[in-house]
N, C-alpha and C positions, 0 to 999 in steps of 0.2 A: 436405439439409445438417445432420450436428448440430453446436449451436455449441461451440469450447471452453470450460472450464471450467476458471476458472485454480487459484489453490490457495497454496494453501501456499511452496514451493518455486519456484512465481516468483514471488511476492510473494519470498523471502528472496535472490533471481536481481538483482530489479532494485531491494532494497534495496544491496545486496552492490557491486552495478557504477557505486552510486551514493554512494563511500564510505562506504558506514555500513557500520562494522567488530560483528561478530554473533557475541562469543567462545558461545555456548553459541547450541541447535538450537534458532530457536521455535519456537508453540506458535499454536494460533489462539489462548488467551489475554492473550498478552502486548504490553503494553499497545509504543506503536510510540515513543510519547514516552518515560515511565517508566524505562524500562526500557533501551530503547534508545538514547534520550540523542541521538532526536533534535529537532531546534532547527522553527522553522513555517518558512524559509527553506529548509534542508533534503530537508520532503515538499513543498512544492509541484514545488520541481525532480525528484520523485519521482511528483507528480501531471501532472506535464509530460511526461514521458520516456513511461509510463502507457499517458498519451491515444493517443503516437504509433506507441510503440509495436499498442494492442489498438487503434489506430483509434477513440475516443470522442471524448464531450467533460463534462467535469462541472460543475455550477453550484454559484456560487457562495455558495447554497446546500449546494452537497454537500460544501464545502466549510471547511465549518462543526461543527468537531469537537475535542476538548476533551482538555485530560490522556490522558482514563481511551481514546481511542480503539485499539483493536485487531488487530491482525490477519485478527484474523476479521472486522472491521468493514469494513474496508479488501479484505480477501476479496470480500463482501457488495456495497461501491459496486463494483466492476470490473464483476464481473457480474450484477452487475442492467443496466451499459451497452452486457452483449457481446450 
């Protein structure tokens, strides 16, 4: 059975479902904190939703990211756990 890999559209869906307004099309290099104005509380909520939706778990080390954190980083983190 082939595992499902997530893509940019999946990330955009999760972000918008959690109240994050996306005014322009996001890309792999879009910075989640700087360009989408996501705060740390919101991103933790997003991670909880992702964990539940994809049945994966993130460690504390996984969640140690900085303001340069991109959509591509998030996709990679999730796909590595699938």
